[in-house]
Legacy VTK file of the C-alpha trace (Angstrom):
# vtk DataFile Version 3.0
C-alpha trace
ASCII
DATASET POLYDATA
POINTS 410 float
-0.018 0.004 -0.003
2.891 2.352 0.868
4.510 1.581 -2.484
1.306 2.425 -4.353
0.914 5.680 -2.416
4.595 6.559 -3.025
4.268 5.939 -6.759
1.053 7.988 -6.828
2.747 10.950 -5.136
5.723 10.570 -7.477
3.504 11.336 -10.468
3.116 14.856 -9.161
6.890 15.530 -8.888
8.522 18.156 -11.063
5.477 20.390 -11.465
6.133 24.060 -10.945
5.116 26.057 -7.906
2.964 28.265 -10.100
0.991 25.255 -11.392
0.223 24.254 -7.807
-1.024 27.767 -7.002
-3.064 27.857 -10.225
-4.627 24.526 -9.245
-5.530 25.882 -5.769
-7.174 28.931 -7.336
-9.072 26.645 -9.681
-10.169 24.456 -6.761
-11.462 27.464 -4.811
-13.251 28.805 -7.877
-14.862 25.491 -8.840
-15.829 24.599 -5.295
-17.563 27.996 -5.104
-19.448 27.458 -8.402
-22.184 25.599 -6.558
-25.098 27.567 -8.050
-24.785 25.830 -11.415
-25.753 22.249 -10.356
-28.837 23.657 -8.571
-29.766 26.270 -11.207
-32.736 24.394 -12.665
-34.062 23.671 -9.158
-33.567 27.292 -8.116
-35.469 28.562 -11.130
-38.406 26.140 -10.812
-38.655 25.575 -7.047
-37.599 28.936 -5.623
-38.607 31.390 -8.346
-41.483 29.236 -9.683
-40.406 29.452 -13.331
-41.984 26.978 -15.745
-39.791 24.226 -17.196
-39.881 26.002 -20.543
-38.728 29.287 -19.001
-36.020 27.477 -17.051
-34.768 25.848 -20.257
-34.433 29.282 -21.930
-32.336 30.511 -18.987
-30.126 27.427 -19.443
-29.849 28.254 -23.161
-28.755 31.755 -22.250
-26.187 30.085 -20.010
-24.779 28.129 -22.975
-24.746 31.155 -25.236
-22.972 33.145 -22.546
-20.337 30.424 -22.241
-19.781 30.483 -26.037
-19.473 34.296 -26.110
-17.233 34.414 -23.045
-14.792 31.858 -24.432
-14.544 33.800 -27.698
-14.039 37.163 -25.961
-11.547 35.668 -23.498
-9.404 34.346 -26.299
-9.344 37.757 -27.997
-8.588 39.651 -24.786
-5.873 37.178 -23.830
-3.872 38.070 -26.901
-4.386 41.789 -26.322
-3.919 42.355 -22.580
-2.429 39.044 -21.430
-3.701 35.979 -19.617
-3.039 37.339 -16.093
-5.368 40.355 -16.411
-8.076 38.291 -18.118
-8.101 35.673 -15.329
-8.101 38.330 -12.601
-10.879 40.374 -14.200
-12.926 37.202 -14.792
-12.659 36.071 -11.168
-13.462 39.490 -9.619
-16.364 40.408 -11.908
-17.822 36.874 -11.759
-17.959 37.274 -7.988
-19.685 40.652 -8.313
-22.151 39.192 -10.851
-23.109 36.336 -8.501
-23.972 38.871 -5.817
-26.063 40.785 -8.367
-27.940 37.862 -9.980
-29.393 36.740 -6.629
-31.606 39.851 -6.683
-32.978 39.223 -10.169
-36.385 37.526 -10.431
-37.944 38.676 -13.756
-37.638 36.187 -16.597
-35.991 38.204 -19.379
-33.733 39.969 -16.916
-32.727 36.513 -15.535
-31.811 35.338 -19.042
-29.735 38.440 -19.630
-28.092 38.298 -16.194
-27.069 34.649 -16.534
-25.781 35.336 -20.064
-23.504 38.085 -18.703
-22.532 36.074 -15.603
-21.403 33.000 -17.562
-19.819 35.088 -20.312
-17.643 36.844 -17.734
-16.904 33.549 -15.932
-15.903 31.637 -19.092
-13.876 34.563 -20.352
-11.157 33.223 -18.061
-11.087 29.687 -19.520
-8.766 30.370 -22.491
-6.544 32.459 -20.194
-6.212 29.631 -17.725
-4.943 27.377 -20.541
-2.384 29.980 -21.700
-1.216 30.538 -18.106
-0.851 26.777 -17.657
1.259 26.653 -20.762
3.460 29.510 -19.539
3.948 28.003 -16.058
4.811 24.501 -17.269
7.929 23.046 -18.736
7.090 21.466 -22.112
7.702 17.968 -20.856
5.344 18.531 -17.887
2.364 20.043 -19.720
0.197 16.975 -19.875
0.640 16.269 -16.140
0.057 19.972 -15.386
-3.180 19.790 -17.307
-4.142 16.663 -15.367
-3.475 18.442 -12.044
-5.753 21.300 -13.044
-8.431 18.773 -14.001
-7.985 17.094 -10.656
-8.632 20.423 -8.952
-11.731 20.974 -11.126
-13.138 17.565 -10.323
-12.477 17.953 -6.617
-14.267 21.289 -6.780
-17.222 19.855 -8.614
-17.401 17.034 -6.036
-17.200 19.262 -2.975
-19.270 22.155 -4.377
-22.604 20.336 -4.840
-22.318 18.746 -1.406
-21.725 22.130 0.208
-24.459 23.649 -1.942
-26.983 21.048 -0.851
-26.073 21.675 2.798
-26.440 25.456 2.404
-29.853 25.070 0.790
-31.045 22.695 3.490
-29.793 24.805 6.393
-30.166 28.313 4.974
-31.502 29.212 1.520
-30.713 29.427 -2.164
-29.458 32.971 -1.620
-26.621 31.521 0.484
-25.316 29.814 -2.683
-24.954 33.133 -4.456
-23.216 34.760 -1.494
-20.726 31.897 -1.200
-20.132 31.720 -4.962
-19.576 35.428 -5.222
-17.256 35.660 -2.235
-15.130 32.604 -3.235
-14.607 34.009 -6.747
-13.399 37.292 -5.315
-11.169 35.497 -2.779
-9.666 33.443 -5.598
-8.826 36.685 -7.414
-7.244 38.182 -4.294
-5.178 34.993 -3.776
-4.013 35.201 -7.364
-2.619 38.728 -6.860
-0.568 37.437 -3.938
0.839 34.203 -5.287
0.955 34.718 -9.094
2.083 38.327 -9.320
3.297 38.676 -12.921
6.296 40.784 -11.780
7.549 37.935 -9.596
6.491 34.844 -11.487
8.915 33.127 -13.844
7.332 31.814 -17.005
8.852 28.464 -17.775
7.706 28.156 -21.362
7.700 31.481 -23.197
5.069 31.885 -25.860
6.619 31.552 -29.289
6.057 34.787 -31.204
5.959 34.417 -34.963
6.107 37.287 -37.402
3.023 36.177 -39.302
0.865 34.276 -36.824
-1.543 31.815 -38.388
-5.194 32.602 -37.457
-6.785 29.458 -36.011
-9.662 29.646 -38.512
-7.148 29.099 -41.306
-5.503 26.111 -39.583
-7.366 23.244 -41.270
-6.087 20.391 -39.015
-7.035 22.426 -35.960
-10.553 23.200 -37.287
-11.130 19.522 -37.983
-9.875 18.782 -34.470
-12.284 21.332 -32.963
-15.295 19.937 -34.857
-14.403 16.468 -33.615
-14.038 17.824 -30.059
-17.432 19.480 -30.264
-18.959 16.135 -31.249
-17.108 14.486 -28.375
-18.538 17.108 -26.024
-22.065 16.380 -27.271
-21.431 12.666 -26.644
-19.913 12.972 -23.181
-22.327 15.488 -21.599
-25.137 12.949 -22.092
-23.795 11.341 -18.914
-25.107 14.393 -17.031
-28.440 14.832 -18.822
-29.892 11.864 -20.753
-28.068 9.039 -18.942
-29.423 9.890 -15.463
-32.938 9.666 -16.934
-31.993 6.223 -18.314
-30.857 5.151 -14.828
-34.133 6.329 -13.361
-36.610 5.128 -15.998
-35.084 1.883 -17.200
-33.113 0.595 -14.184
-35.401 2.275 -11.606
-32.464 3.647 -9.606
-33.163 6.166 -6.786
-31.819 9.708 -6.900
-29.317 8.775 -4.173
-28.024 5.782 -6.149
-27.811 7.856 -9.285
-25.783 10.445 -7.420
-23.349 7.710 -6.316
-22.930 6.423 -9.870
-22.243 9.970 -11.138
-19.821 10.524 -8.221
-17.882 7.482 -9.471
-16.741 9.670 -12.363
-15.024 12.194 -10.104
-13.650 9.518 -7.746
-11.980 7.572 -10.594
-10.452 10.760 -11.980
-8.989 11.752 -8.609
-7.524 8.271 -8.014
-6.441 7.154 -11.491
-6.032 10.001 -13.919
-2.594 11.312 -12.889
-0.897 7.853 -12.841
-2.635 6.891 -16.066
-1.561 10.086 -17.863
1.976 9.938 -16.496
2.245 6.376 -17.899
0.720 7.249 -21.283
2.841 10.361 -21.602
5.953 8.104 -21.659
4.611 6.134 -24.645
5.337 6.994 -28.256
1.737 7.881 -29.077
0.703 11.260 -30.433
-1.740 13.531 -28.727
-4.326 12.947 -31.443
-3.907 9.190 -31.274
-4.561 9.311 -27.499
-7.564 11.553 -28.041
-8.985 9.075 -30.551
-8.522 6.198 -28.110
-10.388 8.067 -25.357
-13.116 9.124 -27.788
-13.736 5.582 -28.972
-13.863 4.273 -25.378
-16.574 6.823 -24.562
-18.555 5.777 -27.656
-18.278 2.121 -26.641
-19.615 3.009 -23.169
-22.995 3.904 -24.714
-23.157 0.635 -26.601
-22.717 -1.149 -23.265
-25.892 0.511 -22.053
-27.841 -1.539 -24.596
-27.489 -4.426 -22.150
-30.520 -3.446 -20.133
-31.089 -6.778 -18.372
-28.194 -6.255 -15.881
-28.224 -3.178 -13.639
-24.465 -3.474 -12.981
-23.831 -2.318 -16.550
-24.436 1.277 -15.444
-21.266 1.048 -13.304
-19.304 -0.590 -16.131
-20.523 2.020 -18.602
-19.605 4.916 -16.339
-16.157 3.427 -15.694
-15.407 2.993 -19.429
-16.671 6.492 -20.183
-14.557 7.977 -17.398
-11.413 6.240 -18.692
-12.215 7.662 -22.114
-12.580 11.105 -20.581
-9.342 10.770 -18.595
-7.440 10.032 -21.797
-9.145 12.388 -24.238
-9.297 15.657 -22.345
-5.686 16.034 -21.166
-4.174 15.025 -24.517
-6.647 17.028 -26.598
-5.820 19.994 -24.412
-2.133 19.465 -24.867
-2.581 19.203 -28.624
-4.447 22.552 -28.672
-1.761 24.243 -26.533
1.074 22.952 -28.744
-0.775 23.805 -31.959
-1.426 27.336 -30.673
2.264 28.145 -31.032
1.650 28.471 -34.729
-0.291 31.662 -34.034
-1.768 33.484 -31.064
-2.414 31.288 -28.087
-5.453 33.229 -26.809
-7.361 32.873 -30.091
-6.515 29.177 -30.374
-7.493 28.359 -26.796
-10.605 30.544 -27.118
-11.848 28.336 -29.957
-10.907 25.268 -27.927
-13.108 26.447 -25.095
-15.895 27.420 -27.493
-16.057 23.845 -28.783
-17.318 22.705 -25.391
-19.753 25.637 -25.192
-21.265 24.452 -28.498
-21.724 20.992 -26.929
-23.612 22.552 -24.008
-25.842 24.561 -26.312
-26.900 21.580 -28.470
-25.910 18.434 -26.613
-28.452 18.271 -23.766
-31.393 19.150 -26.002
-30.461 16.779 -28.853
-29.986 13.762 -26.557
-33.282 14.327 -24.773
-35.222 15.028 -27.963
-33.979 11.815 -29.623
-34.851 9.878 -26.510
-38.315 11.429 -26.320
-39.175 10.484 -29.923
-37.235 7.255 -30.487
-36.169 5.867 -27.100
-32.913 5.361 -25.237
-31.540 2.576 -27.472
-31.745 4.841 -30.567
-29.942 7.534 -28.636
-27.117 5.180 -27.728
-26.712 4.085 -31.353
-26.731 7.717 -32.495
-24.012 8.686 -29.946
-21.838 5.733 -30.997
-22.236 6.870 -34.639
-21.199 10.377 -33.665
-18.055 8.993 -32.066
-17.143 7.341 -35.396
-17.604 10.644 -37.232
-15.404 12.365 -34.664
-12.833 9.611 -35.060
-12.863 10.176 -38.872
-12.314 13.925 -38.406
-9.386 13.386 -36.081
-7.865 10.855 -38.469
-8.249 13.396 -41.274
-6.595 16.086 -39.132
-3.679 13.752 -38.513
-3.418 13.092 -42.248
-3.144 16.819 -43.013
-0.552 17.203 -40.259
1.566 14.520 -41.896
1.457 16.592 -45.105
2.799 19.520 -43.087
5.715 17.273 -42.016
4.731 17.698 -38.352
5.987 14.968 -36.016
3.274 12.974 -34.268
5.468 11.981 -31.332
3.897 13.461 -28.151
7.004 15.286 -27.023
7.262 17.096 -30.308
3.587 17.173 -31.364
2.526 20.619 -32.496
LINES 1 411
410 0 1 2 3 4 5 6 7 8 9 10 11 12 13 14 15 16 17 18 19 20 21 22 23 24 25 26 27 28 29 30 31 32 33 34 35 36 37 38 39 40 41 42 43 44 45 46 47 48 49 50 51 52 53 54 55 56 57 58 59 60 61 62 63 64 65 66 67 68 69 70 71 72 73 74 75 76 77 78 79 80 81 82 83 84 85 86 87 88 89 90 91 92 93 94 95 96 97 98 99 100 101 102 103 104 105 106 107 108 109 110 111 112 113 114 115 116 117 118 119 120 121 122 123 124 125 126 127 128 129 130 131 132 133 134 135 136 137 138 139 140 141 142 143 144 145 146 147 148 149 150 151 152 153 154 155 156 157 158 159 160 161 162 163 164 165 166 167 168 169 170 171 172 173 174 175 176 177 178 179 180 181 182 183 184 185 186 187 188 189 190 191 192 193 194 195 196 197 198 199 200 201 202 203 204 205 206 207 208 209 210 211 212 213 214 215 216 217 218 219 220 221 222 223 224 225 226 227 228 229 230 231 232 233 234 235 236 237 238 239 240 241 242 243 244 245 246 247 248 249 250 251 252 253 254 255 256 257 258 259 260 261 262 263 264 265 266 267 268 269 270 271 272 273 274 275 276 277 278 279 280 281 282 283 284 285 286 287 288 289 290 291 292 293 294 295 296 297 298 299 300 301 302 303 304 305 306 307 308 309 310 311 312 313 314 315 316 317 318 319 320 321 322 323 324 325 326 327 328 329 330 331 332 333 334 335 336 337 338 339 340 341 342 343 344 345 346 347 348 349 350 351 352 353 354 355 356 357 358 359 360 361 362 363 364 365 366 367 368 369 370 371 372 373 374 375 376 377 378 379 380 381 382 383 384 385 386 387 388 389 390 391 392 393 394 395 396 397 398 399 400 401 402 403 404 405 406 407 408 409
C-alpha cells in the first residue's frame, strides 16, 4: 500500500510552484461554483419558473459560455492571460452577488448570459497561463493536475451547496459563490504576481501568426471535439434519466454512480496520464482512443437486463474522458504556437460551449421520440464521425511534415 501511495505521489513531482497555485485557485473557484448544479431547481422551485422558461435561462447560459470563451481568447492576446483571469474572477464574484436579486424572466436570461460570459472569459486564459507556467515535458501532467482540482471542486461544491440550501436558503449559494470568486482573485494577486512569477515556457512569437480559423487540421480537431462534447455530456443529462426510468435507480443511487466519475479521476487520472505520456503515441492518437472508449460505453448501455452495466458504462466512459481531455488539451496548446495562443484556446473552449448549447437538447429530444436505445446508437455513430475527423486532421498534419510523437507534437 505504501509503495502504491509513493508511486502515486511521485507522479506529481517536477510540477512548478505556479501550477500548484493555479490549481488551488481553480479548486477554490470550482468549489464555489455551486449555483450551477442547482440552477434548474432554483429557477423552478424557488422562483417558480416553468420548465420552458427554465430551459431558456439554461440556453442563455450556454450562449454566454460560447461568447465568453470567444471574448476571453481575443482579450488574452491583447492584454495578457493574467489580467483576463483576474478580471474574470473578480467580476464573476460581483455578478453572482447581483444575480441573486434578479427575479424577472428576461432579466434573468440576460443576467445569466452576462454572468457566464464573464466567468468563461477566463477559460482560455487559464490554458495559456498553464502553458506559460509548465515546462514542455510537464504540460500533460500539469493539465491533469488542473483537471484534478476541477473535479475535486465539482465534487465538494454540490455537497456544500445542498447543505447550504437545507440549512439556509438558495441565496446563500450566491453569497458563497460570489465571495469565493473574489477570494480566488485576491489569492491570485498574492501568489501569481506577474512581476515575480517566472514563465517556464515562453510563448513563441511568430512574425506572421496563423489565425486558427485558417489552420485546417485544428478546425477539424475542434469539430471532432465538439462532437465528443455532445457525446460525453449525455452522462449528465440523458443518462441519469435512463438510470431512473429503465433501471429504476433512486436519486441517491444515481448520485453515487455519477460521483464514481469524479472519484476515478482523482484516483487514477494522474498515474494513467503519467504512464501514457511516456509512450510514443501522439496527442491525437490518444484523443482518438479516449473518444472511442466513450462511444463504446454507450453501446454497453444496450445491455438493459443487468443493472451493474451502469457502473461498467460509467467506468469505461470515465477512462475515455481521462485520456481524451488532457491530450486534446495538450494538442491545442502545442498547436497554438503556430499563431496566437489566446485565439486558439478561445476556440478550444468554445467547442465545449457548443456542446452545452446543443448536446443536452439533442439527446433528450432523440430519447423522447425514439427511445434510449436509438440515442445510444446515435451517440456511438457520432463517435465514429469524430474519429474520422481526427484521423483526417492527422493526415493533413503529416502533409505539413509535423511529427506525431507526443514530445514534439505541434
